[in-house]
TORDREN-308581 format. One record per atom (N, C-alpha, C): x, y, z. Coordinates in steps of 0.02 Angstrom, whole numbers, padded with zeros to 5 digits, always signed. Layout:
BEGIN
XYZ;...
REM end
This chain:
BEGIN
+01450+01179-00814;+01518+01161-00834;+01563+01222-00826;+01619+01213-00791;+01665+01269-00777;+01718+01273-00832;+01694+01287-00894;+01740+01286-00950;+01795+01339-00943;+01782+01394-00907;+01833+01445-00901;+01892+01421-00858;+01884+01365-00822;+01938+01340-00780;+01973+01280-00811;+01953+01260-00870;+01980+01198-00898;+02054+01204-00915;+02091+01152-00896;+02162+01150-00914;+02170+01151-00989;+02123+01118-01025;+02127+01117-01098;+02126+01188-01126;+02081+01229-01099;+02076+01298-01124;+02138+01338-01105;+02166+01325-01046;+02225+01363-01026;+02284+01348-01072;+02285+01289-01102;+02339+01274-01149;+02323+01299-01219;+02263+01328-01228;+02246+01358-01292;+02225+01309-01345;+02199+01251-01327;+02181+01202-01377;+02111+01211-01406;+02067+01247-01371;+02003+01264-01401;+01978+01329-01371;+01929+01358-01404;+01900+01421-01382;+01842+01406-01335;+01851+01420-01270;+01799+01405-01221;+01734+01442-01236;+01739+01501-01265;+01679+01541-01279;+01635+01509-01333;+01663+01463-01372;+01626+01434-01428;+01597+01366-01412;+01600+01344-01349;+01574+01279-01330;+01498+01279-01334;+01471+01227-01365;+01399+01218-01369;+01382+01150-01340;+01337+01148-01292;+01319+01085-01260;+01252+01061-01288;+01250+00996-01308;+01190+00969-01339;+01175+00900-01312;+01111+00883-01311;+01089+00815-01297;+01040+00795-01351;+01034+00730-01362;+00988+00703-01413;+00943+00651-01381;+00879+00659-01390;+00830+00614-01359;+00816+00555-01404;+00868+00517-01417;+00861+00455-01455;+00892+00399-01414;+00868+00337-01423;+00892+00283-01380;+00968+00275-01377;+01001+00283-01434;+01074+00272-01435;+01113+00327-01400;+01082+00386-01391;+01118+00442-01359;+01086+00464-01294;+01038+00427-01270;+01005+00446-01208;+01055+00445-01150;+01056+00499-01111;+01101+00503-01054;+01170+00530-01072;+01182+00545-01135;+01247+00570-01157;+01242+00644-01173;+01291+00682-01150;+01295+00753-01165;+01355+00765-01210;+01344+00803-01263;+01398+00819-01310;+01418+00892-01302;+01483+00903-01296;+01510+00971-01291;+01547+00985-01356;+01515+01023-01399;+01544+01038-01465;+01592+01096-01457;+01655+01085-01476;+01706+01136-01468;+01741+01149-01535;+01767+01208-01542;+01809+01225-01599;+01882+01222-01575;+01915+01168-01593;+01984+01158-01572;+02030+01206-01609;+02087+01220-01579;+02137+01263-01612;+02191+01222-01647;+02196+01158-01629;+02243+01113-01663;+02213+01043-01660;+02235+01001-01706;+02207+00933-01708;+02261+00880-01715;+02320+00898-01739;+02375+00850-01746;+02419+00856-01684;+02425+00802-01647;+02461+00803-01583;+02526+00763-01589;+02579+00789-01561;+02643+00753-01560;+02646+00707-01499;+02665+00645-01511;+02675+00597-01457;+02738+00617-01418;+02735+00616-01351;+02795+00635-01312;+02856+00596-01333;+02913+00630-01333;+02975+00600-01356;+02995+00537-01319;+02977+00532-01255;+02996+00474-01214;+02952+00414-01229;+02899+00424-01267;+02853+00368-01282;+02887+00317-01326;+02865+00254-01319;+02892+00200-01361;+02844+00182-01417;+02798+00228-01432;+02750+00215-01486;+02785+00212-01553;+02758+00171-01599;+02788+00167-01666;+02764+00222-01712;+02738+00276-01684;+02716+00333-01724;+02728+00396-01682;+02731+00453-01716;+02747+00516-01683;+02689+00564-01679;+02638+00554-01722;+02584+00602-01727;+02516+00567-01721;+02469+00600-01688;+02402+00572-01680;+02349+00625-01696;+02289+00601-01713;+02230+00643-01720;+02174+00611-01680;+02144+00650-01635;+02090+00626-01593;+02031+00675-01596;+01980+00660-01636;+01924+00708-01644;+01877+00710-01584;+01882+00662-01538;+01838+00659-01480;+01878+00654-01415;+01846+00676-01361;+01871+00664-01293;+01814+00633-01253;+01828+00582-01213;+01775+00543-01182;+01751+00491-01231;+01717+00438-01206;+01698+00384-01251;+01638+00346-01225;+01587+00341-01266;+01526+00305-01246;+01534+00229-01248;+01592+00205-01270;+01604+00133-01264;+01601+00111-01191;+01618+00156-01145;+01612+00144-01073;+01652+00084-01049;+01709+00071-01080;+01752+00016-01057;+01778+00032-00987;+01766-00011-00939;+01782+00005-00869;+01857+00012-00858;+01897-00015-00902;+01970-00015-00893;+02005+00040-00934;+01968+00082-00970;+01998+00126-01019;+02052+00171-00989;+02112+00167-01015;+02169+00205-00989;+02161+00280-00999;+02118+00300-01046;+02111+00371-01062;+02066+00409-01013;+02038+00374-00964;+01992+00407-00917;+02025+00468-00883;+02088+00462-00867;+02122+00516-00831;+02119+00582-00869;+02117+00579-00936;+02118+00639-00976;+02057+00682-00964;+02002+00652-00941;+01942+00692-00929;+01950+00738-00868;+01994+00719-00822;+02005+00762-00763;+02037+00828-00783;+02073+00830-00840;+02104+00891-00863;+02051+00942-00884;+01990+00918-00897;+01935+00961-00918;+01887+00974-00861;+01907+00958-00800;+01863+00964-00742;+01801+00920-00750;+01809+00863-00785;+01754+00816-00794;+01769+00752-00756;+01717+00718-00736;+01723+00655-00699;+01754+00600-00742;+01799+00562-00713;+01833+00509-00751;+01795+00443-00750;+01740+00440-00713;+01699+00380-00711;+01642+00385-00760;+01581+00395-00734;+01523+00402-00778;+01529+00462-00824;+01563+00514-00800;+01573+00573-00842;+01612+00558-00906;+01662+00516-00900;+01701+00496-00959;+01657+00460-01010;+01610+00421-00985;+01566+00381-01028;+01511+00423-01060;+01492+00478-01027;+01431+00513-01048;+01441+00587-01064;+01499+00616-01051;+01514+00685-01068;+01566+00684-01124;+01544+00690-01185;+01588+00681-01243;+01605+00749-01274;+01669+00763-01279;+01692+00824-01312;+01702+00809-01386;+01671+00849-01428;+01673+00839-01500;+01709+00898-01533;+01764+00885-01566;+01801+00938-01601;+01771+00945-01671;+01719+00986-01675;+01677+00987-01734;+01715+01013-01796;+01769+01049-01786;+01807+01076-01843;+01868+01033-01860;+01870+00971-01836;+01929+00928-01846;+01948+00920-01919;+01902+00904-01965;+01923+00896-02035;+01954+00958-02065;+01924+01017-02051;+01951+01079-02079;+02021+01094-02050;+02029+01082-01985;+02094+01093-01954;+02147+01047-01984;+02128+00984-01994;+02176+00936-02021;+02196+00955-02093;+02148+00975-02133;+02163+00994-02202;+02213+01052-02203;+02201+01100-02158;+02246+01158-02154;+02316+01137-02131;+02318+01092-02083;+02383+01070-02056;+02422+01032-02109;+02389+00988-02146;+02424+00949-02196;+02451+00992-02254;+02418+01049-02264;+02440+01094-02318;+02497+01139-02298;+02514+01140-02233;+02567+01183-02208;+02635+01162-02234;+02677+01211-02247;+02745+01196-02270;+02787+01161-02217;+02766+01168-02154;+02803+01137-02099;+02786+01062-02093;+02734+01039-02127;+02715+00969-02122;+02747+00929-02178;+02776+00871-02159;+02815+00832-02208;+02784+00763-02220;+02720+00756-02208;+02686+00694-02227;+02699+00635-02182;+02713+00648-02117;+02726+00593-02071;+02662+00552-02058;+02674+00490-02036;+02618+00445-02019;+02576+00475-01963;+02510+00470-01969;+02463+00493-01917;+02422+00433-01892;+02421+00425-01826;+02383+00370-01796;+02319+00398-01766;+02264+00361-01774;+02199+00381-01747;+02170+00325-01705;+02130+00344-01655;+02101+00295-01610;+02149+00276-01554;+02201+00315-01544;+02251+00298-01494;+02235+00326-01425;+02186+00370-01421;+02164+00397-01356;+02094+00371-01341;+02044+00397-01376;+01977+00366-01373;+01957+00348-01444;+01905+00308-01450;+01888+00279-01515;+01858+00331-01562;+01888+00338-01620;+01862+00385-01669;+01800+00360-01704;+01782+00296-01694;+01720+00267-01721;+01672+00247-01665;+01674+00285-01610;+01625+00275-01557;+01557+00300-01583;+01505+00290-01541;+01437+00304-01562;+01427+00375-01589;+01461+00424-01559;+01452+00494-01579;+01469+00505-01653;+01515+00465-01679;+01536+00473-01749;+01478+00461-01797;+01429+00420-01777;+01371+00409-01819;+01331+00472-01831;+01332+00519-01784;+01296+00582-01792;+01341+00637-01819;+01402+00642-01794;+01444+00699-01812;+01483+00688-01877;+01496+00627-01896;+01527+00611-01960;+01590+00653-01972;+01636+00650-01924;+01700+00685-01932;+01750+00645-01973;+01747+00579-01968;+01798+00537-02000;+01798+00541-02076;+01740+00545-02111;+01744+00551-02184;+01785+00612-02206;+01776+00669-02172;+01816+00728-02189;+01889+00719-02173;+01903+00685-02117;+01972+00672-02097;+02006+00626-02147;+01972+00572-02166;+02000+00524-02214;+02010+00557-02282;+01963+00599-02302;+01969+00633-02367;+02029+00680-02367;+02039+00717-02311;+02096+00762-02307;+02162+00724-02312;+02167+00667-02277;+02227+00626-02280;+02239+00598-02349;+02185+00577-02383;+02191+00549-02450;+02213+00602-02500;+02186+00661-02494;+02204+00715-02541;+02279+00730-02539;+02309+00721-02480;+02380+00734-02473;+02422+00670-02474;+02389+00613-02488;+02424+00548-02488;+02464+00539-02424;+02434+00558-02368;+02468+00555-02303;+02455+00488-02270;+02507+00450-02252;+02497+00384-02221;+02463+00390-02153;+02422+00340-02136;+02386+00342-02072;+02367+00272-02050;+02348+00266-01988;+02323+00203-01961;+02266+00216-01913;+02223+00167-01905;+02164+00173-01862;+02160+00113-01817;+02149+00125-01753;+02132+00073-01704;+02062+00086-01680;+02019+00034-01680;+01950+00045-01661;+01918-00018-01633;+01864-00009-01595;+01818-00062-01578;+01752-00052-01616;+01748+00000-01656;+01686+00020-01687;+01675-00010-01756;+01619-00045-01764;+01602-00074-01830;+01579-00019-01878;+01569+00042-01852;+01550+00098-01895;+01604+00113-01947;+01663+00087-01937;+01717+00097-01986;+01697+00071-02054;+01652+00021-02056;+01630-00006-02120;+01592+00045-02162;+01563+00095-02130;+01530+00149-02167;+01578+00184-02213;+01642+00187-02192;+01693+00224-02229;+01738+00178-02271;+01713+00119-02285;+01754+00070-02321;+01778+00097-02389;+01734+00129-02426;+01754+00156-02491;+01808+00210-02484;+01803+00251-02431;+01854+00301-02420;+01921+00269-02402;+01919+00216-02363;+01981+00181-02345;+02013+00150-02407;+01973+00121-02450;+01999+00090-02511;+02030+00144-02556;+01997+00201-02560;+02024+00256-02600;+02091+00279-02572;+02095+00285-02506;+02157+00307-02474;+02213+00256-02486;+02196+00191-02482;+02246+00139-02489;+02277+00137-02558;+02242+00167-02607;+02270+00169-02674;+02325+00221-02681;+02328+00269-02634;+02377+00323-02642;+02427+00328-02583;+02414+00292-02528;+02458+00297-02470;+02454+00234-02428;+02496+00230-02378;+02496+00173-02332;+02440+00181-02281;+02399+00130-02276;+02342+00131-02231;+02345+00069-02186;+02341+00079-02121;+02339+00023-02075;+02276+00025-02034;+02243-00032-02027;+02182-00037-01987;+02191-00094-01937;+02173-00081-01875;+02176-00132-01823;+02113-00129-01781;+02084-00187-01768;+02024-00193-01726;+02045-00218-01657;+02016-00190-01605;+02030-00213-01537;+01980-00266-01517;+02005-00326-01505;+01963-00382-01482;+02003-00419-01428;+01989-00405-01365;+02028-00435-01312;+02005-00504-01292;+01942-00521-01307;+01913-00585-01287;+01848-00595-01325;+01824-00656-01326;+01760-00671-01359;+01706-00691-01310;+01721-00691-01246;+01673-00709-01193;+01619-00655-01189;+01557-00672-01208;+01504-00622-01212;+01483-00597-01143;+01486-00640-01092;+01469-00618-01025;+01518-00565-01000;+01582-00577-01013;+01633-00529-00994;+01625-00464-01033;+01612-00470-01098;+01602-00411-01140;+01546-00366-01114;+01489-00396-01097;+01432-00356-01075;+01445-00316-01012;+01492-00340-00970;+01504-00305-00907;+01563-00256-00911;+01614-00270-00952;+01672-00225-00953;+01674-00178-01013;+01636-00194-01066;+01634-00152-01126;+01562-00140-01149;+01519-00115-01105;+01447-00115-01118;+01424-00073-01177;+01464-00023-01197;+01444+00020-01252;+01473+00002-01320;+01509-00053-01323;+01543-00072-01386;+01503-00122-01425;+01515-00128-01490;+01488-00183-01528;+01515-00249-01499;+01477-00302-01505;+01499-00366-01478;+01563-00390-01511;+01601-00433-01477;+01661-00461-01509;+01646-00493-01576;+01590-00527-01582;+01573-00560-01645;+01562-00510-01701;+01529-00455-01685;+01519-00403-01735;+01585-00372-01757;+01631-00365-01710;+01697-00339-01728;+01734-00388-01773;+01728-00452-01757;+01760-00503-01799;+01730-00503-01869;+01664-00494-01873;+01631-00489-01939;+01657-00428-01977;+01670-00373-01941;+01696-00313-01974;+01766-00326-02001;+01807-00363-01964;+01874-00381-01987;+01868-00419-02053;+01822-00467-02055;+01813-00507-02116;+01792-00463-02174;+01747-00416-02162;+01724-00371-02215;+01781-00327-02240;+01822-00302-02194;+01878-00260-02214;+01928-00299-02257;+01947-00358-02233;+01997-00396-02270;+01971-00418-02338;+01907-00436-02341;+01878-00456-02406;+01874-00398-02454;+01872-00337-02426;+01870-00278-02469;+01939-00253-02487;+01991-00290-02466;+02059-00272-02484;+02094-00226-02435;+02065-00218-02375;+02096-00178-02322;+02120-00226-02268;+02184-00244-02267;+02209-00291-02216;+02196-00263-02146;+02174-00306-02101;+02157-00284-02034;+02190-00329-01982;+02230-00300-01938;+02259-00337-01883;+02216-00331-01822;+02234-00369-01770;+02196-00367-01707;+02243-00350-01650;+02224-00299-01611;+02255-00287-01547;+02214-00325-01496;+02240-00380-01472;+02204-00422-01424;+02212-00391-01355;+02168-00341-01343;+02176-00300-01283;+02108-00278-01256;+02103-00278-01190;+02155-00305-01145;+02142-00379-01131;+02197-00414-01117;+02190-00480-01086;+02182-00466-01011;+02126-00486-00984;+02107-00466-00915;+02125-00522-00866;+02171-00509-00820;+02192-00561-00772;+02133-00590-00733;+02132-00656-00728;+02085-00694-00688;+02014-00695-00715;+02001-00656-00767;+01934-00654-00797;+01934-00674-00871;+01990-00660-00905;+01992-00676-00976;+02057-00708-00997;+02094-00737-00950;+02161-00762-00966;+02169-00837-00960;+02114-00873-00951;+02121-00947-00946;+02142-00974-01015;+02181-01027-01017;+02205-01054-01081;+02149-01065-01131;+02092-01091-01108;+02038-01104-01155;+02007-01039-01181;+02009-00986-01140;+01984-00921-01164;+02031-00891-01216;+02096-00895-01203;+02144-00869-01252;+02139-00908-01317;+02133-00974-01312;+02127-01015-01372;+02065-00997-01412;+02008-00989-01379;+01946-00973-01414;+01952-00905-01448;+01984-00857-01416;+01990-00791-01445;+02036-00791-01505;+02094-00823-01499;+02141-00823-01556;+02112-00864-01614;+02077-00918-01598;+02045-00957-01652;+01994-00915-01690;+01953-00876-01653;+01904-00834-01686;+01936-00778-01726;+01990-00750-01700;+02027-00698-01736;+02055-00726-01802;+02082-00786-01798;+02109-00817-01859;+02054-00830-01909;+01997-00853-01886;+01941-00868-01931;+01914-00805-01965;+01925-00747-01933;+01900-00685-01962;+01943-00660-02020;+02002-00690-02028;+02047-00668-02081;+02095-00613-02060;+02100-00600-01995;+02147-00549-01971;+02218-00565-01992;+02256-00514-02007;+02324-00524-02031;+02375-00530-01976;+02357-00510-01914;+02403-00515-01858;+02364-00513-01793;+02395-00535-01739;+02365-00528-01673;+02420-00506-01625;+02407-00453-01588;+02455-00425-01541;+02424-00422-01472;+02446-00464-01425;+02415-00465-01358;+02440-00407-01315;+02397-00382-01272;+02414-00330-01226;+02376-00341-01161;+02413-00351-01107;+02383-00363-01042;+02354-00298-01013;+02299-00304-00977;+02268-00247-00944;+02319-00206-00905;+02318-00140-00916;+02357-00096-00874;+02310-00044-00843;+02325-00024-00782;+02279+00017-00742;+02314+00082-00721;+02308+00131-00765;+02334+00198-00750;+02289+00233-00700;+02315+00284-00664;+02271+00324-00621;+02212+00350-00661;+02154+00350-00631;+02092+00368-00665;+02056+00305-00686;+02089+00263-00725;+02061+00198-00744;+02065+00150-00685;+02119+00153-00647;+02129+00106-00592;+02072+00110-00541;+02055+00171-00520;+02004+00179-00469;+01936+00155-00494;+01920+00172-00556;+01855+00153-00585;+01851+00077-00594;+01904+00047-00618;+01905-00025-00629;+01900-00063-00563;+01938-00042-00513;+01935-00077-00448;+01867-00069-00415;+01835-00013-00426;+01766-00004-00401;+01720-00054-00434;+01726-00061-00501;+01686-00109-00538;+01702-00180-00514;+01765-00195-00504;+01786-00261-00482;+01756-00278-00414;+01757-00230-00368;+01730-00242-00301;+01656-00257-00303;+01622-00228-00353;+01550-00240-00359;+01534-00307-00392;+01573-00325-00443;+01557-00385-00483;+01598-00447-00464;+01659-00436-00441;+01703-00493-00424;+01744-00476-00362;+01711-00466-00305;+01746-00443-00245;+01802-00489-00222;+01796-00553-00238;+01848-00601-00217;+01914-00590-00253;+01912-00553-00309;+01973-00541-00347;+02010-00478-00326;+01979-00435-00287;+02011-00372-00269;+02079-00382-00236;+02086-00426-00186;+02153-00435-00156;+02205-00459-00207;+02185-00502-00253;+02232-00527-00303;+02255-00471-00349;+02209-00426-00367;+02227-00370-00410;+02273-00321-00373;+02259-00310-00310;+02301-00263-00272;+02372-00290-00267;+02379-00356-00263;+02446-00385-00262;+02478-00381-00331;+02440-00398-00383;+02468-00400-00450;+02489-00331-00473;+02451-00279-00455;+02466-00211-00478;+02494-00168-00422;+02525-00200-00374;+02552-00164-00316;+02608-00117-00335;+02646-00134-00388;+02704-00094-00407;+02688-00039-00458;+02625-00032-00478;+02608+00020-00526;+02553+00000-00573;+02555+00029-00633;+02500+00022-00680;+02501-00044-00718;+02558-00079-00717;+02565-00137-00761;+02571-00202-00721;+02546-00255-00749;+02553-00321-00720;+02627-00340-00722;+02648-00387-00679;+02719-00407-00678;+02742-00431-00747;+02805-00419-00762;+02831-00437-00828;+02827-00512-00840;+02835-00553-00788;+02831-00625-00798;+02761-00645-00823;+02711-00610-00798;+02642-00625-00819;+02630-00601-00891;+02654-00542-00907;+02646-00516-00975;+02681-00562-01025;+02742-00584-01007;+02779-00628-01053;+02743-00694-01063;+02712-00719-01009;+02675-00782-01015;+02616-00776-01063;+02579-00722-01055;+02521-00710-01099;+02544-00701-01171;+02596-00661-01181;+02622-00649-01248;+02644-00714-01281;+02680-00756-01243;+02703-00820-01270;+02644-00865-01289;+02594-00869-01245;+02536-00911-01259;+02500-00888-01322;+02490-00823-01329;+02454-00797-01387;+02494-00807-01450;+02559-00796-01448;+02600-00806-01507;+02601-00879-01529;+02602-00924-01480;+02600-00996-01497;+02534-01014-01529;+02479-00987-01502;+02413-01000-01530;+02407-00969-01600;+02435-00910-01609;+02433-00878-01675;+02469-00920-01727;+02526-00948-01707;+02563-00992-01754;+02522-01055-01769;+02490-01082-01717;+02449-01142-01727;+02392-01130-01775;+02360-01071-01770;+02302-01057-01812;+02319-01020-01876;+02383-01010-01888;+02405-00984-01952;+02401-00909-01960;+02403-00871-01904;+02404-00798-01909;+02477-00777-01910;+02497-00739-01961;+02566-00717-01963;+02582-00686-02029;+02644-00665-02038;+02663-00626-02097;+02672-00666-02160;+02672-00734-02156;+02684-00773-02217;+02630-00758-02268;+02653-00741-02328;+02606-00728-02382;+02576-00658-02382;+02597-00616-02334;+02568-00549-02331;+02595-00504-02386;+02657-00517-02409;+02685-00482-02465;+02682-00406-02460;+02642-00377-02505;+02641-00304-02509;+02612-00271-02448;+02584-00308-02401;+02554-00278-02343;+02603-00267-02285;+02667-00272-02298;+02716-00262-02245;+02712-00191-02216;+02683-00146-02254;+02681-00076-02231;+02631-00065-02175;+02583-00110-02164;+02529-00097-02116;+02554-00105-02045;+02546-00053-02004;+02567-00055-01935;+02507-00045-01890;+02483-00097-01856;+02427-00086-01810;+02446-00039-01754;+02408+00015-01743;+02424+00061-01690;+02407+00033-01623;+02439+00059-01571;+02426+00037-01502;+02407+00098-01461;+02372+00088-01405;+02353+00145-01363;+02414+00182-01337;+02405+00248-01324;+02460+00288-01297;+02489+00254-01235;+02556+00248-01234;+02594+00222-01178;+02585+00146-01169;+02547+00113-01212;+02533+00043-01201;+02595-00001-01203;+02646+00021-01241;+02705-00021-01248;+02756-00010-01193;+02742+00035-01147;+02791+00049-01095;+02805-00011-01051;+02761-00061-01053;+02770-00121-01012;+02824-00167-01040;+02841-00161-01103;+02899-00196-01127;+02888-00256-01173;+02860-00312-01150;+02865-00373-01187;+02822-00378-01249;+02768-00339-01253;+02724-00346-01310;+02755-00315-01372;+02741-00346-01430;+02769-00321-01491;+02713-00304-01540;+02725-00255-01582;+02679-00242-01638;+02704-00283-01697;+02658-00314-01732;+02676-00357-01788;+02675-00316-01852;+02730-00314-01888;+02732-00282-01953;+02717-00334-02006;+02667-00318-02047;+02647-00366-02099;+02669-00343-02168;
REM end
């Protein structure tokens, strides 16, 4: 690993000399390499031009063993001289000092208690979190300062920290959102091979809501020609409603550089007949045409109304804001639901 050449190190975000590379010979971590680093900062400002509903993020990991073939964050691995394909899935950077850094940052006189979003780059409850356990320290630091925060995840490991989330919700605003783009298990196994199944995520939503932690759903991504048939959208929204989710926010697949090349390679292998259609649909850039996004958004909102997902009766939960991936709203028509 050419850590001395990393763009990350040139910007001073971690000490290259303190990198420790580890592997674990257990089934869940086989083939994965962890690069333990001591970061110099952990709270990141969202670029001013962004349309995100939050300004600050915390990301304790880089790279993600969820291995979602469409993940928009793949490009970020190239900044570390790491591969954006298999390398993104198997070379995980772990900011081992994240809780201590956050506690120090929150105690600074320059910090004024702004909302912090987590899971907006890669999943903070990916498989690595089961071993490194960074989130309990992060949640405790936020709770001690009554600092509002939100979490977006595909990881059912969040249930491990249920008591910490309940404790935080007693003193500050807490938002939790689960990403469930579809319920088709065949599609899940091929495009999200390292994630818990959609059903397990739906079960986690039910457990969170029953424990008093309202949980919304980012229905993302809706995948053109593979997960967008009316009966597929209906089945997904029906299952989301049955889980007790407080909201559903659809987001059509977007293909940023890094993700685009990897996804199209996967598509050519598994669905070669769709490659020409994708090249036409995404000919103008990373996003599907606005007419298509509006159609999906309208269909999902109509289904949500039919199955009773919405703000009626949410009352005191109006404060919960499901976070969205970085830059995800740049496409325009999708809305975040405030409950």
